[in-house]
ZAMARGU-4260 file (C-alpha; in steps of 0.2 Angstrom, whole numbers, plus 5000, padded with zeros to 4 digits):
<rodrens>
0) 5535/5631/4263 | 5518/5631/4270 | 5510/5645/4278 | 5503/5641/4296 | 5483/5643/4293
5) 5482/5653/4309 | 5491/5668/4300 | 5481/5669/4284 | 5470/5684/4280 | 5456/5674/4276
10) 5436/5679/4275 | 5426/5678/4291 | 5408/5669/4293 | 5400/5670/4309 | 5388/5656/4306
15) 5380/5656/4323 | 5361/5660/4321 | 5361/5660/4303 | 5348/5649/4293 | 5352/5636/4282
20) 5352/5646/4266 | 5359/5661/4275 | 5375/5652/4279 | 5377/5644/4261 | 5376/5662/4254
25) 5389/5669/4267 | 5400/5652/4263 | 5399/5656/4246 | 5403/5675/4247 | 5419/5669/4256
30) 5423/5655/4243 | 5425/5668/4232 | 5441/5676/4241 | 5447/5659/4248 | 5446/5642/4249
35) 5445/5642/4267 | 5436/5655/4278 | 5437/5660/4298 | 5423/5653/4307 | 5421/5656/4328
40) 5428/5638/4332 | 5442/5637/4319 | 5440/5634/4300 | 5429/5630/4286 | 5431/5623/4269
45) 5417/5626/4255 | 5424/5620/4238 | 5419/5604/4233 | 5437/5598/4228 | 5445/5603/4245
50) 5430/5596/4255 | 5433/5577/4247 | 5452/5579/4250 | 5451/5584/4268 | 5439/5572/4272
55) 5449/5558/4262 | 5464/5563/4272 | 5467/5551/4289 | 5478/5563/4298 | 5461/5575/4300
60) 5450/5564/4313 | 5431/5563/4317 | 5428/5577/4327 | 5413/5567/4336 | 5424/5562/4351
65) 5427/5579/4356 | 5410/5586/4355 | 5407/5585/4375 | 5425/5594/4379 | 5420/5607/4365
70) 5403/5610/4372 | 5410/5612/4391 | 5403/5597/4398 | 5418/5585/4406 | 5409/5570/4408
75) 5421/5554/4406 | 5407/5542/4402 | 5399/5551/4388 | 5417/5555/4382 | 5423/5538/4384
80) 5409/5532/4375 | 5412/5543/4359 | 5429/5538/4358 | 5424/5519/4357 | 5411/5523/4344
85) 5415/5518/4326 | 5408/5534/4321 | 5422/5542/4329 | 5435/5530/4329 | 5452/5528/4319
90) 5466/5520/4312 | 5466/5500/4312 | 5452/5497/4324 | 5440/5507/4313 | 5446/5499/4299
95) 5443/5480/4306 | 5426/5486/4314 | 5418/5494/4298 | 5424/5477/4288 | 5414/5468/4299
100) 5399/5479/4297 | 5399/5482/4278 | 5392/5466/4271 | 5377/5473/4280 | 5376/5489/4273
105) 5380/5486/4253 | 5367/5490/4241 | 5364/5472/4239 | 5360/5469/4257 | 5349/5485/4258
110) 5340/5480/4243 | 5333/5463/4251 | 5323/5475/4262 | 5316/5485/4250 | 5301/5476/4250
115) 5299/5479/4269 | 5302/5497/4265 | 5288/5497/4253 | 5277/5489/4266 | 5280/5499/4278
120) 5278/5516/4270 | 5263/5513/4261 | 5254/5506/4279 | 5260/5523/4285 | 5253/5532/4269
125) 5236/5522/4273 | 5233/5531/4288 | 5232/5548/4280 | 5227/5546/4262 | 5208/5547/4265
130) 5210/5563/4273 | 5218/5571/4260 | 5232/5580/4273 | 5245/5575/4286 | 5258/5582/4295
135) 5273/5573/4287 | 5286/5572/4300 | 5276/5564/4314 | 5265/5555/4302 | 5277/5547/4291
140) 5295/5551/4293 | 5297/5550/4311 | 5291/5531/4311 | 5295/5524/4294 | 5315/5521/4297
145) 5314/5512/4313 | 5303/5497/4308 | 5317/5494/4293 | 5331/5494/4307 | 5323/5481/4319
150) 5320/5471/4305 | 5338/5473/4301 | 5342/5469/4318 | 5330/5456/4322 | 5321/5466/4335
155) 5304/5462/4337 | 5291/5474/4326 | 5282/5479/4343 | 5299/5487/4350 | 5300/5500/4336
160) 5294/5513/4346 | 5304/5511/4360 | 5321/5510/4347 | 5314/5527/4339 | 5312/5536/4357
165) 5333/5530/4362 | 5336/5537/4342 | 5329/5554/4345 | 5336/5556/4364 | 5354/5548/4357
170) 5356/5561/4343 | 5352/5577/4353 | 5372/5575/4357 | 5372/5585/4338 | 5358/5598/4344
175) 5371/5608/4353 | 5362/5609/4369 | 5373/5597/4378 | 5373/5602/4396 | 5354/5602/4394
180) 5352/5587/4385 | 5364/5576/4393 | 5354/5569/4406 | 5342/5562/4393 | 5357/5556/4381
185) 5363/5545/4395 | 5348/5539/4400 | 5344/5531/4383 | 5361/5525/4382 | 5358/5515/4396
190) 5340/5508/4393 | 5348/5502/4375 | 5364/5494/4383 | 5353/5484/4393 | 5342/5479/4378
195) 5355/5476/4367 | 5365/5466/4379 | 5349/5455/4381 | 5347/5452/4361 | 5366/5448/4361
200) 5362/5435/4375 | 5347/5429/4365 | 5357/5426/4348 | 5370/5418/4356 | 5360/5402/4361
205) 5348/5406/4345 | 5353/5413/4330 | 5343/5420/4317 | 5346/5429/4298 | 5350/5445/4305
210) 5362/5458/4307 | 5366/5454/4326 | 5367/5436/4323 | 5380/5439/4309 | 5391/5450/4320
215) 5390/5436/4332 | 5398/5424/4321 | 5410/5433/4315 | 5415/5436/4331 | 5415/5417/4335
220) 5425/5414/4319 | 5438/5421/4326 | 5436/5442/4325 | 5434/5442/4343 | 5422/5456/4343
225) 5416/5459/4361 | 5400/5460/4369 | 5404/5479/4372 | 5409/5480/4352 | 5394/5471/4350
230) 5384/5485/4357 | 5392/5498/4349 | 5390/5493/4333 | 5371/5490/4336 | 5369/5508/4344
235) 5378/5514/4328 | 5367/5505/4316 | 5353/5511/4326 | 5361/5530/4323 | 5367/5528/4305
240) 5350/5522/4300 | 5337/5532/4307 | 5339/5552/4311 | 5347/5555/4293 | 5333/5546/4284
245) 5320/5554/4292 | 5326/5572/4290 | 5331/5569/4272 | 5314/5563/4268 | 5306/5579/4276
250) 5319/5590/4267 | 5316/5581/4250 | 5298/5581/4251 | 5297/5599/4257 | 5308/5604/4241
255) 5298/5594/4230 | 5282/5604/4237 | 5286/5619/4230 | 5292/5610/4213 | 5275/5603/4210
260) 5279/5600/4193 | 5294/5590/4196 | 5283/5581/4210 | 5270/5576/4195 | 5284/5569/4186
265) 5291/5558/4201 | 5275/5549/4202 | 5272/5547/4184 | 5290/5539/4182 | 5297/5530/4197
270) 5314/5527/4189 | 5317/5544/4193 | 5317/5538/4212 | 5336/5537/4211 | 5341/5554/4203
275) 5327/5564/4214 | 5335/5558/4230 | 5352/5561/4224 | 5347/5578/4217 | 5336/5584/4233
280) 5351/5578/4243 | 5363/5588/4235 | 5351/5604/4236 | 5344/5602/4254 | 5354/5590/4263
285) 5348/5585/4280 | 5367/5584/4285 | 5375/5602/4280 | 5393/5599/4287 | 5404/5590/4297
290) 5420/5592/4310 | 5437/5587/4307 | 5454/5589/4320 | 5468/5589/4312 | 5478/5574/4323
295) 5495/5581/4318 | 5503/5595/4307 | 5495/5595/4292 | 5499/5603/4276 | 5484/5605/4262
300) 5488/5616/4247 | 5504/5625/4254 | 5494/5629/4271 | 5498/5620/4287 | 5485/5616/4299
305) 5494/5614/4316 | 5487/5599/4328 | 5472/5600/4335 | 5466/5613/4322 | 5446/5613/4320
310) 5440/5612/4303 | 5422/5611/4296 | 5419/5605/4280 | 5404/5615/4274 | 5393/5599/4263
315) 5380/5612/4259 | 5391/5623/4251 | 5402/5610/4242 | 5387/5602/4235 | 5383/5620/4225
320) 5399/5622/4219 | 5399/5629/4201 | 5415/5621/4196 | 5407/5606/4199 | 5388/5606/4195
325) 5381/5619/4181 | 5366/5631/4187 | 5372/5623/4206 | 5357/5635/4211 | 5343/5626/4201
330) 5335/5612/4206 | 5330/5597/4194 | 5327/5578/4197 | 5330/5575/4178 | 5348/5583/4180
335) 5360/5573/4172 | 5376/5567/4182 | 5389/5579/4184 | 5404/5574/4173 | 5416/5583/4185
340) 5408/5577/4204 | 5406/5559/4206 | 5391/5561/4219 | 5384/5575/4231 | 5393/5576/4247
345) 5378/5575/4261 | 5383/5557/4266 | 5401/5563/4266 | 5417/5555/4260 | 5432/5545/4266
350) 5434/5534/4279 | 5419/5540/4289 | 5406/5542/4275 | 5391/5534/4281 | 5389/5518/4286
355) 5370/5518/4282 | 5371/5526/4266 | 5365/5513/4254 | 5351/5509/4267 | 5345/5528/4268
360) 5347/5529/4249 | 5334/5514/4248 | 5324/5519/4260 | 5322/5537/4252 | 5319/5529/4234
365) 5306/5518/4239 | 5295/5531/4250 | 5297/5547/4236 | 5288/5537/4221 | 5276/5530/4233
370) 5272/5545/4242 | 5270/5555/4225 | 5260/5543/4217 | 5248/5543/4232 | 5248/5560/4237
375) 5244/5570/4220 | 5243/5588/4218 | 5253/5591/4233 | 5256/5609/4242 | 5261/5616/4258
380) 5247/5618/4270 | 5256/5630/4279 | 5272/5638/4282 | 5287/5625/4285 | 5293/5623/4303
385) 5312/5620/4302 | 5322/5614/4315 | 5334/5627/4325 | 5349/5630/4311 | 5362/5623/4324
390) 5354/5606/4325 | 5369/5594/4318 | 5355/5583/4308 | 5341/5596/4303 | 5326/5596/4293
395) 5308/5600/4296 | 5301/5601/4313 | 5283/5602/4306 | 5278/5599/4288 | 5259/5599/4285
400) 5253/5595/4268 | 5237/5594/4258 | 5233/5584/4242 | 5221/5576/4231 | 5222/5557/4237
405) 5225/5545/4223 | 5219/5527/4225 | 5231/5513/4223
</rodrens>
């Protein structure tokens, strides 16, 4: 018979205020005692196999829709929007919308955009390469993914700054300061809604070779995507394809700057791009955790999670599970694929696996070797300024670099 999680004697981890490595270390100490630990809002899972099991268990629902309520914000408009988002939706409606969007986010679809990705990142590097130094977040990471999303959606390239601003403000929902950020979040959503509805009206009369036209065609073929659903899906694409890539690229370069031998390897051998992306995401992922709510009473490993139980999956700790990776605290872009772990978990797992994972992987695989080739002898030009530890999608706020510029 299962034992209620509320009655177990579990190690406790107060994660508030802990920097990333401090939190990982605290969770690892707890992991040595039990596969679960108690945190201020509920419980946390730290082992790879348990993390995958809970993420793939459809009785655990995304906690995105309850973030406003948990932050003490009673805003029906925002709560309703979150509940209607594919990022929080569950069940048949989630499966239907995911199925409609999936063709645009396959590796093959992402590969078609690789030449444009190279063009964008090369143009950004051109702006700084002669100086021998840059602030990577503002100069490269922030602007890089938005033109690609605009290209995917069919938005004019000159509007990328608008999209960038909206994405930045919308993602404030993950920054644990919702009462103060709410006006900016709602204003960004309202402006983006207006813009996307105008795009939809135009595409209905003049279809193009882009994702939005494909989704409208699917609607007209009988899938009955409403205009509201088209708006939501377009906004989900923006969210799925921007902030994670921005932050992960900065995390990856910050990490590689501390390992100059591996930076040189990547510059000399671009075939290392794919394993470099996986290893940097494993070791220093921009998404450190994700949260679930038990939608019903759920038994896992003879432990009952009563309906409504809040569970955090520590992706950062699962990514360093010694049962899955030899030398989990070592960093090596030549690391052989683990025979026991199918992949790093920064993109998640299960039905809410990151919608833009193939696109983000392609963006990172194109950017990292090009940066390594053109920014030789890379070094930090001052300490990395990290975002606050309670920011949901995390990375450097300021990453100042110096390098010997290379031709080409």
